[in-house]
C-alpha positions, 0 to 999 in steps of 0.5 A: 444096024443089020439084023437077021432072023434064023429059024430054030426048031419051031421058033425064031431068034433075033440076031444082032451084029452090032452093039447098037442093035436096039430097035423101037424100044426093044432089044435084039439078042445074040443067038446060037444060030446067028447067020452073020456072014462072018464065018471062020475066014472073017474071024481069022482075018480080024485076028491076023490084022491085030497085034499079037497081044491085042490093043491096050486094055481099058480100066474096068468101070468105076465101082467094080470093087463094090463086089470085091468081098462078095463070094463067087462059087462054081457048081456044074457049068454055073458061076454064082456071085453073092450070098448062097443063102440070098432070098432071090436069084437072078440067072444071067446068060451071056457070051463074052463076044455078044455086044448086046451083053456088053450093052446090058452090063453097062446099063441094066446090070448096074442095078444088081450091084447094090442088092448083090453086095448087100446079100439080098440076091445072088446072080448065077452066070451061065457063060455061053460060047456059041459066037465062036462058031458063028463068027470064027475064032476062039474068043468066047471060049478063051474069055469063059476059060479066063473068067472061070480061072478068075473064080479061083483067084477070088476076082470074078466080079472085077474081071467079069466087068473088065472083060466086057469093058474091053470087048472089041467094037466089032463082034467079028473081031476075035480079040479075046486071045490069052495074051489080051486077056492077061493084059485085061487081068493086069487092070484087076488088082491081085488077079495075075499070078502063076496059077491064073496065068497058066490057066489062061495060057493053057486053057485049063478050064476049057472042059468046064467051058463046054459044061457051061455051054451045055448048061445054056442049051439044057436051060433052053436058052436061044440068045444072050443076054437072057435074064431070069429073075426068081424063075421069071424071064425079065422083060427084054425092054427093061434090060438096057436102062438101069432105072427100068431094070431096077423097077423090074427087080423091085417088082420081084421084091429086090431093091 
């Protein structure tokens, strides 16, 4: 595990370069000013070594369809999943290339599925894309653009799960090309179609991706994943264990 700290104004943020970057019960985070030494050249090299369409896409996790009928809406740079009138709000800040976000999605985030499906809580996703600048390439932007397109197709929760399931092992690999994102979309029933495919290939929502990144910055975020439950930042130590995060939610009245 390699972790570096980069100065950001008066504070500091902790950067991670591997999906296993968990230390002493605490968790590292991907930050906008990570200095991982990747740079544009490293990202380009990874892209050149990959096939034109990327690897074979994996199936999304079992149980993804639980949220198939849950509404997803867009306001400004934020995608909201769940009943707009839900009594609780969880704000989630992620970057599709962030390995620590994948770790959260595979563990703590699973505790949100049932209460969201039952209409008890809504989740507001702010999709950052700073890792492209840190590591080179355009995977974060491409993925955020495709995720925005999936809202219009009515398949955001399923596609969101599928994207993180197909995150490359190395965050320096710029794997989320339009072609690979369409292969991932093949794993979500009913997602592929003329409008969705065009949006992914042409970058229809790249302006919106910029709005989402600005929302991330405006909210004062310094790393991903960051989770805010009813206005209170969740304990980072709870994010990577489903039971521990369920307890964090329960403490806020969500069960």
